[in-house]
C-alpha positions as a Markdown table, in Angstrom:
| # | Residue | x | y | z |
|---|---|---|---|---|
| 1 | Met | 44.0 | -132.7 | -114.8 |
| 2 | Thr | 43.0 | -129.7 | -115.0 |
| 3 | Pro | 39.0 | -129.6 | -115.6 |
| 4 | Pro | 38.0 | -128.3 | -118.9 |
| 5 | Arg | 37.2 | -124.9 | -119.8 |
| 6 | Pro | 33.3 | -124.4 | -120.7 |
| 7 | Asp | 34.8 | -123.3 | -123.9 |
| 8 | Asp | 36.2 | -126.4 | -125.0 |
| 9 | Val | 33.3 | -128.7 | -124.5 |
| 10 | Thr | 30.6 | -129.3 | -126.9 |
| 11 | Leu | 27.1 | -130.1 | -125.3 |
| 12 | Ser | 24.9 | -132.9 | -126.3 |
| 13 | Arg | 20.7 | -131.4 | -127.4 |
| 14 | Arg | 19.5 | -132.1 | -124.0 |
| 15 | Glu | 23.2 | -130.7 | -121.8 |
| 16 | Arg | 22.0 | -127.3 | -124.3 |
| 17 | Glu | 18.2 | -127.4 | -123.2 |
| 18 | Ile | 19.1 | -127.8 | -119.1 |
| 19 | Met | 22.0 | -124.8 | -119.5 |
| 20 | Asp | 19.4 | -122.3 | -121.5 |
| 21 | Ile | 16.2 | -123.5 | -118.6 |
| 22 | Ile | 19.1 | -122.4 | -116.0 |
| 23 | Tyr | 20.3 | -119.5 | -117.2 |
| 24 | Ala | 16.6 | -118.8 | -117.9 |
| 25 | Arg | 16.2 | -118.7 | -114.0 |
| 26 | Gly | 19.1 | -117.9 | -112.9 |
| 27 | Glu | 19.3 | -120.9 | -111.0 |
| 28 | Ala | 17.4 | -124.5 | -110.3 |
| 29 | Thr | 17.3 | -127.6 | -108.8 |
| 30 | Ala | 16.6 | -130.7 | -110.1 |
| 31 | Gly | 13.2 | -130.7 | -109.5 |
| 32 | Glu | 12.6 | -127.5 | -111.5 |
| 33 | Ile | 14.7 | -128.2 | -114.6 |
| 34 | Leu | 12.6 | -131.6 | -114.8 |
| 35 | Glu | 9.8 | -129.6 | -114.8 |
| 36 | Asp | 11.0 | -127.2 | -117.6 |
| 37 | Leu | 12.1 | -129.4 | -119.5 |
| 38 | Ser | 10.7 | -130.3 | -122.9 |
| 39 | Asp | 9.6 | -134.0 | -122.7 |
| 40 | Pro | 11.3 | -135.0 | -119.8 |
| 41 | Pro | 13.6 | -138.1 | -118.9 |
| 42 | Ser | 13.4 | -139.3 | -115.0 |
| 43 | Tyr | 14.5 | -137.4 | -112.1 |
| 44 | Ser | 17.1 | -139.6 | -111.8 |
| 45 | Ala | 18.7 | -139.2 | -115.6 |
| 46 | Val | 18.2 | -135.0 | -115.0 |
| 47 | Arg | 20.6 | -135.9 | -111.9 |
| 48 | Gly | 22.6 | -137.3 | -114.1 |
| 49 | Leu | 22.8 | -134.6 | -116.8 |
| 50 | Val | 23.3 | -132.0 | -114.0 |
| 51 | Arg | 26.7 | -133.7 | -112.4 |
| 52 | Val | 27.8 | -134.3 | -116.2 |
| 53 | Leu | 27.5 | -130.6 | -116.5 |
| 54 | Glu | 29.4 | -129.5 | -113.1 |
| 55 | Glu | 32.4 | -132.0 | -114.6 |
| 56 | Lys | 32.5 | -130.3 | -118.0 |
| 57 | Gly | 33.1 | -127.2 | -116.2 |
| 58 | His | 29.4 | -125.4 | -117.1 |
| 59 | Leu | 27.7 | -125.7 | -113.5 |
| 60 | Arg | 28.2 | -125.4 | -110.0 |
| 61 | His | 25.6 | -126.1 | -106.7 |
| 62 | Arg | 25.4 | -124.9 | -103.6 |
| 63 | Arg | 23.2 | -127.2 | -100.7 |
| 64 | Glu | 19.7 | -125.6 | -99.9 |
| 65 | Gly | 19.0 | -128.2 | -97.0 |
| 66 | Val | 19.2 | -131.7 | -98.8 |
| 67 | Arg | 18.7 | -129.7 | -102.4 |
| 68 | Asn | 21.1 | -128.8 | -104.8 |
| 69 | Val | 20.4 | -125.8 | -106.5 |
| 70 | Tyr | 22.7 | -125.1 | -109.8 |
| 71 | Leu | 23.9 | -121.8 | -111.1 |
| 72 | Pro | 25.7 | -121.7 | -114.0 |
| 73 | Val | 29.7 | -121.2 | -113.8 |
| 74 | Arg | 30.4 | -118.3 | -116.4 |
| 75 | Pro | 27.8 | -115.5 | -116.3 |
| 76 | Arg | 25.0 | -115.2 | -118.9 |
| 77 | Arg | 26.6 | -112.2 | -121.1 |
| 78 | Val | 29.9 | -114.2 | -121.4 |
| 79 | Ala | 28.2 | -117.1 | -122.2 |
| 80 | Gly | 25.4 | -115.5 | -125.0 |
| 81 | Arg | 29.0 | -114.0 | -126.6 |
| 82 | Ser | 30.2 | -117.5 | -126.9 |
| 83 | Ala | 27.1 | -118.8 | -128.2 |
| 84 | Leu | 26.7 | -115.9 | -131.2 |
| 85 | Lys | 30.4 | -116.8 | -131.8 |
| 86 | Arg | 29.7 | -120.3 | -132.3 |
| 87 | Thr | 25.9 | -119.3 | -134.2 |
| 88 | Val | 27.6 | -116.6 | -136.3 |
| 89 | Glu | 30.9 | -119.5 | -137.3 |
| 90 | Thr | 28.3 | -121.9 | -137.9 |
| 91 | Phe | 25.5 | -120.9 | -139.8 |
| 92 | Phe | 26.8 | -117.2 | -141.5 |
| 93 | Asp | 30.3 | -118.5 | -142.2 |
| 94 | Gly | 31.8 | -116.4 | -140.3 |
| 95 | Asp | 29.7 | -113.2 | -141.7 |
| 96 | Val | 28.9 | -110.8 | -139.2 |
| 97 | Arg | 27.7 | -108.6 | -141.8 |
| 98 | Gln | 25.2 | -111.3 | -142.8 |
| 99 | Ala | 24.2 | -112.1 | -138.8 |
| 100 | Val | 23.6 | -108.5 | -138.8 |
| 101 | Val | 21.1 | -108.5 | -141.7 |
| 102 | Thr | 19.7 | -111.7 | -140.7 |
| 103 | Leu | 19.2 | -110.5 | -136.5 |
| 104 | Leu | 17.0 | -106.7 | -138.0 |
| 105 | Asp | 15.2 | -108.6 | -140.4 |
| 106 | Val | 13.8 | -111.6 | -138.2 |
| 107 | Gly | 14.1 | -108.6 | -134.5 |
| 108 | Ser | 10.3 | -108.8 | -133.7 |
| 109 | Thr | 10.4 | -105.2 | -132.4 |
| 110 | Gly | 12.3 | -102.5 | -134.5 |
| 111 | Leu | 15.3 | -100.2 | -133.1 |
| 112 | Ser | 14.9 | -97.6 | -130.8 |
| 113 | Asp | 16.5 | -94.1 | -131.5 |
| 114 | Glu | 19.3 | -94.6 | -128.6 |
| 115 | Asp | 19.8 | -98.3 | -129.7 |
| 116 | Arg | 20.2 | -97.4 | -132.7 |
| 117 | Lys | 22.9 | -94.9 | -131.8 |
| 118 | Arg | 24.6 | -97.0 | -129.6 |
| 119 | Ile | 25.0 | -99.1 | -132.5 |
| 120 | Glu | 26.2 | -96.7 | -134.8 |
| 121 | Lys | 28.9 | -95.8 | -132.0 |
| 122 | Leu | 29.7 | -99.0 | -131.5 |
| 123 | Ile | 30.2 | -99.4 | -135.2 |
| 124 | Gly | 32.3 | -96.3 | -135.7 |
| 125 | Lys | 34.5 | -97.7 | -133.0 |
| 126 | Ala | 35.0 | -101.0 | -134.8 |
| 127 | Arg | 36.6 | -99.1 | -137.6 |
| 128 | Lys | 38.5 | -97.2 | -135.8 |
| 129 | Glu | 40.0 | -100.1 | -134.7 |
| 130 | Gly | 40.2 | -101.8 | -138.0 |
| 131 | Arg | 37.5 | -104.5 | -137.4 |
């Protein structure tokens, strides 16, 4: 049986928190994950959760001495796109316009001229492609 693709599997709140820690760090041991978890469970529980995340296809590991170092399977950018797509579908009923308006509204810093030009270019490209 082929293991599930990461996009095909729903994560629990704790699994999502672990993935967030690993994406923020780039890679992490179970001990490092435990340090960063809110209301952390036992070390054994963390080890079990990362094993489940490996089985689901979200993580892989490499050995460093006696420790496993966990790394995400998908690049951060790819995972971010997938998470943003789910967020737009879940919280904005798939309305990209409303999601963009909200992002601009809650952004803590203004857009630079360079950012504005890049966004305008992307909008023009999407318009030409009929999106």
